[in-house]
TORSEBA-671664 format. One record per atom (N, C-alpha, C): atom name; residue number from 1; residue in three letters; x, y, z; chain. Coordinates in nm, 3 decimals, decimal comma, m for minus. Each point is the difference from the previous one (the first is absolute). Layout:
REM TORSEBA-671664
  atom   nr  rest       xx       yy       zz  kette
    CA  NUM   Ala        X        Y        Z      A
...
***
This chain:
REM TORSEBA-671664
  atom   nr  rest       xx       yy       zz  kette
     N    1   Met   26,014   10,454   12,206      A
    CA    1   Met   m0,024    0,113    0,103      A
     C    1   Met   m0,145   m0,028    0,056      A
     N    2   Ala    0,003    0,010    0,128      A
    CA    2   Ala   m0,134   m0,022    0,073      A
     C    2   Ala   m0,054    0,131    0,014      A
     N    3   Tyr   m0,139   m0,010    0,000      A
    CA    3   Tyr   m0,069    0,128   m0,002      A
     C    3   Tyr   m0,091    0,016    0,128      A
     N    4   Thr   m0,017    0,101    0,082      A
    CA    4   Thr   m0,079   m0,007    0,107      A
     C    4   Thr   m0,105    0,109   m0,022      A
     N    5   Trp   m0,124   m0,055   m0,046      A
    CA    5   Trp   m0,115    0,078   m0,046      A
     C    5   Trp   m0,112    0,002    0,118      A
     N    6   Arg    0,021   m0,096    0,104      A
    CA    6   Arg   m0,122   m0,008    0,103      A
     C    6   Arg    0,017    0,138    0,078      A
     N    7   Cys    0,108    0,070    0,012      A
    CA    7   Cys    0,009    0,123    0,076      A
     C    7   Cys   m0,089    0,123   m0,070      A
     N    8   Phe   m0,018   m0,020   m0,117      A
    CA    8   Phe   m0,066    0,112   m0,081      A
     C    8   Phe   m0,130   m0,006   m0,049      A
     N    9   Ile   m0,060   m0,122   m0,012      A
    CA    9   Ile   m0,119   m0,028   m0,061      A
     C    9   Ile   m0,113   m0,020    0,091      A
     N   10   Leu   m0,086    0,087    0,000      A
    CA   10   Leu   m0,138   m0,029    0,108      A
     C   10   Leu   m0,073   m0,084   m0,100      A
     N   11   Gln   m0,050    0,050   m0,104      A
    CA   11   Gln   m0,062   m0,100   m0,098      A
     C   11   Gln    0,015    0,034   m0,128      A
     N   12   Leu    0,025   m0,085   m0,087      A
    CA   12   Leu    0,016    0,022   m0,153      A
     C   12   Leu   m0,080   m0,093   m0,094      A
     N   13   Asp   m0,087    0,058   m0,075      A
    CA   13   Asp   m0,074   m0,058   m0,087      A
     C   13   Asp    0,062   m0,015   m0,147      A
     N   14   Val    0,041    0,091   m0,034      A
    CA   14   Val    0,058    0,039   m0,150      A
     C   14   Val    0,112    0,060    0,001      A
     N   15   Leu    0,121   m0,059   m0,067      A
    CA   15   Leu    0,118    0,075   m0,050      A
     C   15   Leu   m0,013    0,058   m0,135      A
     N   16   Val    0,020    0,130   m0,032      A
    CA   16   Val    0,000    0,037   m0,120      A
     C   16   Val    0,146    0,053   m0,021      A
     N   17   Asn    0,060   m0,070   m0,094      A
    CA   17   Asn    0,130    0,037   m0,045      A
     C   17   Asn    0,007    0,109   m0,119      A
     N   18   Asn    0,007    0,125    0,021      A
    CA   18   Asn   m0,014    0,086   m0,107      A
     C   18   Asn    0,111    0,100   m0,007      A
     N   19   Ala    0,118   m0,027    0,056      A
    CA   19   Ala    0,104    0,087    0,012      A
     C   19   Ala    0,116   m0,033   m0,145      A
     N   20   Gly    0,050    0,079   m0,043      A
    CA   20   Gly    0,091   m0,010   m0,114      A
     C   20   Gly    0,061    0,110   m0,066      A
     N   21   Arg    0,094   m0,016   m0,068      A
    CA   21   Arg    0,086    0,119   m0,077      A
     C   21   Arg    0,020   m0,049   m0,139      A
     N   22   Ser   m0,012    0,088   m0,093      A
    CA   22   Ser    0,028   m0,033   m0,129      A
     C   22   Ser    0,116    0,067   m0,039      A
     N   23   Gln    0,066   m0,029   m0,139      A
    CA   23   Gln    0,115    0,049   m0,046      A
     C   23   Gln    0,007   m0,015   m0,137      A
     N   24   Arg    0,040    0,106   m0,079      A
    CA   24   Arg    0,014   m0,011   m0,144      A
     C   24   Arg    0,135    0,039   m0,043      A
     N   25   Ala    0,073   m0,102   m0,063      A
    CA   25   Ala    0,130    0,045   m0,052      A
     C   25   Ala    0,049   m0,101   m0,092      A
     N   26   Asn    0,099    0,016   m0,090      A
    CA   26   Asn    0,066   m0,126   m0,083      A
     C   26   Asn    0,056   m0,091    0,103      A
     N   27   Trp   m0,022   m0,119   m0,022      A
    CA   27   Trp    0,045   m0,092    0,092      A
     C   27   Trp    0,145   m0,001    0,034      A
     N   28   Glu    0,072    0,031   m0,111      A
    CA   28   Glu    0,162    0,006    0,006      A
     C   28   Glu    0,034    0,113    0,081      A
     N   29   Asp   m0,077    0,101    0,036      A
    CA   29   Asp    0,035    0,128    0,060      A
     C   29   Asp   m0,048   m0,014    0,144      A
     N   30   Ile   m0,061   m0,099    0,055      A
    CA   30   Ile   m0,042   m0,006    0,141      A
     C   30   Ile    0,104   m0,063    0,092      A
     N   31   Asp    0,018    0,088    0,097      A
    CA   31   Asp    0,102   m0,043    0,088      A
     C   31   Asp   m0,049   m0,126    0,097      A
     N   32   Leu    0,070   m0,097    0,032      A
    CA   32   Leu   m0,059   m0,117    0,057      A
     C   32   Leu   m0,053    0,029    0,156      A
     N   33   Ala    0,040    0,112    0,063      A
    CA   33   Ala   m0,047    0,050    0,116      A
     C   33   Ala   m0,149    0,023   m0,002      A
     N   34   Val   m0,027    0,062   m0,113      A
    CA   34   Val   m0,141    0,048   m0,044      A
     C   34   Val   m0,086   m0,155   m0,006      A
     N   35   Asp    0,054   m0,089   m0,066      A
    CA   35   Asp   m0,062   m0,138   m0,016      A
     C   35   Asp   m0,038   m0,041    0,132      A
     N   36   Lys    0,105    0,003    0,088      A
    CA   36   Lys   m0,016   m0,064    0,139      A
     C   36   Lys   m0,088    0,087    0,077      A
     N   37   Glu   m0,003    0,133   m0,009      A
    CA   37   Glu   m0,101    0,062    0,071      A
     C   37   Glu   m0,142   m0,013   m0,046      A
     N   38   Met   m0,023   m0,041   m0,130      A
    CA   38   Met   m0,131   m0,035   m0,054      A
     C   38   Met   m0,057   m0,130    0,040      A
     N   39   Phe    0,105   m0,105    0,009      A
    CA   39   Phe   m0,047   m0,134    0,054      A
     C   39   Phe   m0,020    0,021    0,142      A
     N   40   Asp    0,067    0,064    0,092      A
    CA   40   Asp   m0,006    0,025    0,128      A
     C   40   Asp   m0,153    0,049    0,029      A
     N   41   Leu   m0,031    0,099   m0,057      A
    CA   41   Leu   m0,142    0,054    0,020      A
     C   41   Leu   m0,108   m0,072   m0,087      A
     N   42   Asn    0,022   m0,023   m0,116      A
    CA   42   Asn   m0,130   m0,063   m0,080      A
     C   42   Asn   m0,002   m0,148    0,033      A
     N   43   Val    0,105   m0,063    0,039      A
    CA   43   Val   m0,015   m0,151    0,019      A
     C   43   Val    0,019   m0,048    0,141      A
     N   44   Phe    0,103    0,026    0,053      A
    CA   44   Phe    0,036   m0,049    0,131      A
     C   44   Phe   m0,086    0,033    0,101      A
     N   45   Ser   m0,045    0,144   m0,002      A
    CA   45   Ser   m0,100    0,057    0,115      A
     C   45   Ser   m0,139   m0,084   m0,026      A
     N   46   Val   m0,026   m0,011   m0,117      A
    CA   46   Val   m0,131   m0,060   m0,039      A
     C   46   Val   m0,004   m0,167    0,073      A
     N   47   Leu    0,106   m0,034   m0,039      A
    CA   47   Leu    0,013   m0,156    0,048      A
     C   47   Leu   m0,002    0,000    0,138      A
     N   48   Ser    0,085    0,086    0,067      A
    CA   48   Ser    0,025   m0,010    0,145      A
     C   48   Ser   m0,141    0,030    0,087      A
     N   49   Leu   m0,074    0,090   m0,058      A
    CA   49   Leu   m0,124    0,042    0,071      A
     C   49   Leu   m0,116   m0,107   m0,036      A
     N   50   Ser    0,010   m0,058   m0,122      A
    CA   50   Ser   m0,091   m0,107   m0,015      A
     C   50   Ser    0,029   m0,127    0,075      A
     N   51   Arg    0,115   m0,022    0,025      A
    CA   51   Arg    0,045   m0,141    0,076      A
     C   51   Arg   m0,047    0,030    0,133      A
     N   52   Ile    0,023    0,117    0,067      A
    CA   52   Ile   m0,045    0,041    0,154      A
     C   52   Ile   m0,149    0,001   m0,024      A
     N   53   Ala   m0,071    0,046   m0,076      A
    CA   53   Ala   m0,149    0,011   m0,018      A
     C   53   Ala   m0,063   m0,149   m0,017      A
     N   54   Leu    0,071   m0,075   m0,076      A
    CA   54   Leu   m0,046   m0,155   m0,040      A
     C   54   Leu    0,013   m0,091    0,147      A
     N   55   Gln    0,108    0,041    0,070      A
    CA   55   Gln   m0,002   m0,080    0,124      A
     C   55   Gln   m0,093    0,034    0,089      A
     N   56   Tyr   m0,040    0,132    0,017      A
    CA   56   Tyr   m0,115    0,042    0,071      A
     C   56   Tyr   m0,129   m0,056   m0,045      A
     N   57   Phe   m0,040    0,011   m0,132      A
    CA   57   Phe   m0,100   m0,043   m0,058      A
     C   57   Phe   m0,031   m0,152    0,024      A
     N   58   Met    0,118   m0,076   m0,005      A
    CA   58   Met   m0,010   m0,144    0,010      A
     C   58   Met   m0,037   m0,046    0,132      A
     N   59   Lys    0,048    0,085    0,118      A
    CA   59   Lys   m0,040   m0,036    0,129      A
     C   59   Lys   m0,130    0,043    0,026      A
     N   60   Gln   m0,059    0,106   m0,062      A
    CA   60   Gln   m0,142    0,047    0,019      A
     C   60   Gln   m0,085   m0,086   m0,097      A
     N   61   Asn    0,042   m0,062   m0,088      A
    CA   61   Asn   m0,076   m0,089   m0,112      A
     C   61   Asn   m0,087    0,106   m0,080      A
     N   62   Lys    0,046    0,100   m0,012      A
    CA   62   Lys   m0,077    0,118   m0,078      A
     C   62   Lys    0,097    0,095   m0,053      A
     N   63   Gly   m0,010    0,083   m0,103      A
    CA   63   Gly    0,067    0,098   m0,047      A
     C   63   Gly    0,010    0,016   m0,143      A
     N   64   His    0,039    0,133   m0,038      A
    CA   64   His    0,035    0,017   m0,158      A
     C   64   His    0,110    0,061   m0,027      A
     N   65   Ile    0,069   m0,017   m0,101      A
    CA   65   Ile    0,116    0,075   m0,048      A
     C   65   Ile   m0,029    0,040   m0,130      A
     N   66   Val    0,019    0,128   m0,021      A
    CA   66   Val   m0,021    0,074   m0,133      A
     C   66   Val    0,134    0,036   m0,055      A
     N   67   Val    0,022   m0,013   m0,110      A
    CA   67   Val    0,131    0,066   m0,054      A
     C   67   Val   m0,017    0,066   m0,133      A
     N   68   Thr    0,014    0,131    0,005      A
    CA   68   Thr   m0,025    0,077   m0,134      A
     C   68   Thr    0,154   m0,008   m0,064      A
     N   69   Ser   m0,012   m0,016   m0,134      A
    CA   69   Ser    0,100   m0,014   m0,066      A
     C   69   Ser   m0,002    0,070   m0,150      A
     N   70   Ser    0,068   m0,055   m0,097      A
    CA   70   Ser   m0,021    0,067   m0,133      A
     C   70   Ser    0,008   m0,095   m0,105      A
     N   71   Leu   m0,064    0,028   m0,099      A
    CA   71   Leu    0,000   m0,101   m0,128      A
     C   71   Leu    0,157    0,013   m0,045      A
     N   72   Ile    0,080    0,096    0,021      A
    CA   72   Ile    0,130    0,008   m0,045      A
     C   72   Ile    0,101   m0,134    0,057      A
     N   73   Gly   m0,072   m0,043    0,097      A
    CA   73   Gly    0,060   m0,130    0,057      A
     C   73   Gly   m0,017   m0,116   m0,088      A
     N   74   Val   m0,087    0,001   m0,089      A
    CA   74   Val   m0,048   m0,124   m0,101      A
     C   74   Val    0,045    0,054   m0,140      A
     N   75   Lys    0,002    0,105   m0,029      A
    CA   75   Lys    0,017    0,063   m0,136      A
     C   75   Lys    0,088    0,132    0,017      A
     N   76   Ala    0,130    0,010   m0,007      A
    CA   76   Ala    0,079    0,118    0,033      A
     C   76   Ala   m0,013    0,082   m0,135      A
     N   77   Ile    0,037    0,141    0,039      A
    CA   77   Ile    0,003    0,099   m0,102      A
     C   77   Ile    0,135    0,084   m0,008      A
     N   78   Pro    0,033    0,060   m0,106      A
    CA   78   Pro    0,124    0,051    0,008      A
     C   78   Pro    0,055    0,104    0,118      A
     N   79   Tyr    0,112    0,006    0,039      A
    CA   79   Tyr    0,049    0,060    0,113      A
     C   79   Tyr   m0,042   m0,012    0,138      A
     N   80   Ser   m0,051   m0,140   m0,010      A
    CA   80   Ser   m0,068   m0,041    0,146      A
     C   80   Ser    0,076   m0,126    0,047      A
     N   81   Ala    0,129   m0,029   m0,023      A
    CA   81   Ala    0,034   m0,138    0,023      A
     C   81   Ala    0,005   m0,041    0,150      A
     N   82   Ser    0,052    0,085    0,056      A
    CA   82   Ser    0,007   m0,021    0,160      A
     C   82   Ser   m0,136   m0,009    0,063      A
     N   83   Tyr   m0,075    0,096   m0,031      A
    CA   83   Tyr   m0,144   m0,014    0,045      A
     C   83   Tyr   m0,081   m0,112   m0,040      A
     N   84   Ala    0,019   m0,039   m0,129      A
    CA   84   Ala   m0,072   m0,133   m0,028      A
     C   84   Ala    0,057   m0,116    0,062      A
     N   85   Gly    0,141    0,004    0,031      A
    CA   85   Gly    0,052   m0,109    0,071      A
     C   85   Gly   m0,055   m0,030    0,129      A
     N   86   Val   m0,016    0,116    0,059      A
    CA   86   Val   m0,060    0,000    0,136      A
     C   86   Val   m0,150   m0,031    0,009      A
     N   87   Lys   m0,079    0,030   m0,091      A
    CA   87   Lys   m0,129   m0,018   m0,006      A
     C   87   Lys   m0,023   m0,160   m0,037      A
     N   88   His    0,095   m0,049   m0,095      A
    CA   88   His   m0,009   m0,132   m0,035      A
     C   88   His    0,031   m0,096    0,110      A
     N   89   Ala    0,096    0,045    0,105      A
    CA   89   Ala    0,028   m0,082    0,122      A
     C   89   Ala   m0,108   m0,010    0,074      A
     N   90   Ile   m0,083    0,116    0,021      A
    CA   90   Ile   m0,130   m0,007    0,092      A
     C   90   Ile   m0,092   m0,100   m0,082      A
     N   91   His   m0,026    0,019   m0,111      A
    CA   91   His   m0,101   m0,096   m0,060      A
     C   91   His    0,044   m0,125    0,018      A
     N   92   Val    0,114   m0,044   m0,020      A
    CA   92   Val    0,049   m0,147    0,009      A
     C   92   Val   m0,019   m0,041    0,149      A
     N   93   Ser    0,063    0,063    0,088      A
    CA   93   Ser    0,019   m0,048    0,131      A
     C   93   Ser   m0,132    0,002    0,069      A
     N   94   Leu   m0,066    0,112    0,010      A
    CA   94   Leu   m0,137   m0,015    0,075      A
     C   94   Leu   m0,113   m0,050   m0,073      A
     N   95   Tyr   m0,009    0,004   m0,136      A
    CA   95   Tyr   m0,107   m0,068   m0,080      A
     C   95   Tyr    0,007   m0,147    0,007      A
     N   96   Leu    0,111   m0,054   m0,007      A
    CA   96   Leu    0,007   m0,141   m0,008      A
     C   96   Leu   m0,011   m0,045    0,160      A
     N   97   Lys    0,034    0,071    0,084      A
    CA   97   Lys   m0,039   m0,048    0,149      A
     C   97   Lys   m0,142    0,032    0,062      A
     N   98   Leu   m0,043    0,113   m0,046      A
    CA   98   Leu   m0,125    0,032    0,062      A
     C   98   Leu   m0,127   m0,046   m0,095      A
     N   99   Asn    0,022   m0,003   m0,110      A
    CA   99   Asn   m0,097   m0,030   m0,095      A
     C   99   Asn   m0,061   m0,135    0,031      A
     N  100   Asn    0,067   m0,087    0,037      A
    CA  100   Asn   m0,053   m0,144    0,040      A
     C  100   Asn   m0,018   m0,028    0,145      A
     N  101   Met   m0,013    0,103    0,083      A
    CA  101   Met   m0,008    0,000    0,126      A
     C  101   Met   m0,135    0,069    0,064      A
     N  102   Phe   m0,064   m0,049    0,080      A
    CA  102   Phe   m0,130    0,057    0,025      A
     C  102   Phe    0,001    0,017    0,168      A
     N  103   Val    0,007    0,127    0,035      A
    CA  103   Val   m0,020    0,021    0,140      A
     C  103   Val   m0,109    0,097    0,024      A
     N  104   Ala   m0,106   m0,055    0,059      A
    CA  104   Ala   m0,130    0,063    0,017      A
     C  104   Ala   m0,067   m0,066    0,111      A
***
């Protein structure tokens, strides 16, 4: 999917990804639709916005991406399987990409 960001951005210096939703339940009782909603909000929206911002930052040769997350993505706690999964996905996907990349 191609994104058209040029129409909306006048100037962007920092993207702060700070949206999210938590959920607590027994894993076996969670409806798959809830898992999909969690991934759409907590993972795919963050990845989509970060990709758009990164394209812009690369053209400008400067910019910062900040992602707030949770230690639950590293060490899960009871009744948080879906939330731990989405946070782990963010840790793995963005940390591995952005930690070794310098855009300044």
